[in-house]
N, C-alpha and C positions, 0 to 999 in steps of 0.2 A: 788686764785680769778679768775687769767681767764676765766677757765673753765667756774664759773657760770656767767660771764660777757655776754651778747648776744647785737649780734645788729639788732636781727630782729625786734624790734618796729621802732630804729632808720630807718632802710630802707624802711620800711613801709611808714615814714611819709618823707622822703627823695621820694620816689616815688611820693606820695602826691602831696608834693610841687614840684617838678619835679628841685630837686637838687641832688647833688651827695652825697654819703655819706660823706663823708668828710663835706662838708660844713652843713650838718645837725649837724654833730658831732661838727664841729669848735662853731655853734651858742648853741649846748647844754652846751658844757663846759662853753663857755662866761656868759651863764646864771647862771650856777650853781657856778661858781668861784663868781659872784658879789652875791648871794644869802649867799654865804659862807663867805662873807665879810661883811655883813649886820646882819648875824650871831652872828659873832664875835663881831660886834659893840654892839649889844643886848646884848651876853652875859655880855659885859665888864660892862654894865651899867647897867646890870641886869632889863630891859627892860621887859613886860611882853610880847611883840612880839617872844621872843627867843625862848620860847616852839614853836610856829606855824612856824617858819622859820625852826627848825628841821625836823619837821613834813612834811615840805615841801622836805628837802633834801632828806626825808626816800622815798616817794613817786617817786621824781625822778630818787632816785637809783632802786626802783623796776623795776620802767619803764624799764631799761637795766638789770635787774634782777642780780643787785650785791648785792646779797643777804646778804653778812657778811657786806656790808657799811652800808646796808639799815637797817641792827638792829643797828649798832652803833650808828645811826642818833636816833633811837627811843630809842635805850638807852639815849641818849643825850636829849633828849625830856625829857622822866621821871624823867632825874636827875633835871634839870630846875625845872619842876612843884614842884619838892619836894625841891628845894630850897639847892638844894647839892651841893655846887660851885666847893669845890676840884677835887669832880668826873669828874664836868661838864669841868674843865680846860681839865683834862686828857683827856675824850671823843672826845672832841672836837681836840684834836692833832690826834686821833687814826682816827677821821672820816678825817683831812685832809690827812693822810698817807695813807687811803684808797684809797681814790679821786685818789691820785697822782699814784695808779696803774689803776683804772680803766680809767682813761686819758692817761696813757701808752699804754691803749689795744686800744683805739679810734684812736692812732696814726698809729697803727698797722692795723687798717680799713682802717683807711684812705689812707693808704701809698699800700692797696691791689687793684692791675688792676682791680679786678672783683668787687670794691665796687665803 
């Protein structure tokens, strides 16, 4: 996973906003976690917004080139649209696990003095 994740886009955002990479990663992670929580609630209550939220998360993951995690989010979106709820639960767990790996990479970038 780590080889596939890229800080390039986050570094661009940090430069444009005059922030450190660490601050930009923190904002990204906070927003992503909030959207994951919203997605979980939408899935639990089988709300129509769940598929859109999964798609948004796929886009965020694509932004940092976390291809495997982004694909899981897209698979989750399709499972939600097809109302395959058992598959949805398993994909949500996989997405959460992949997100933890991406977040761990963010921590490494944030600790890098060059960042």
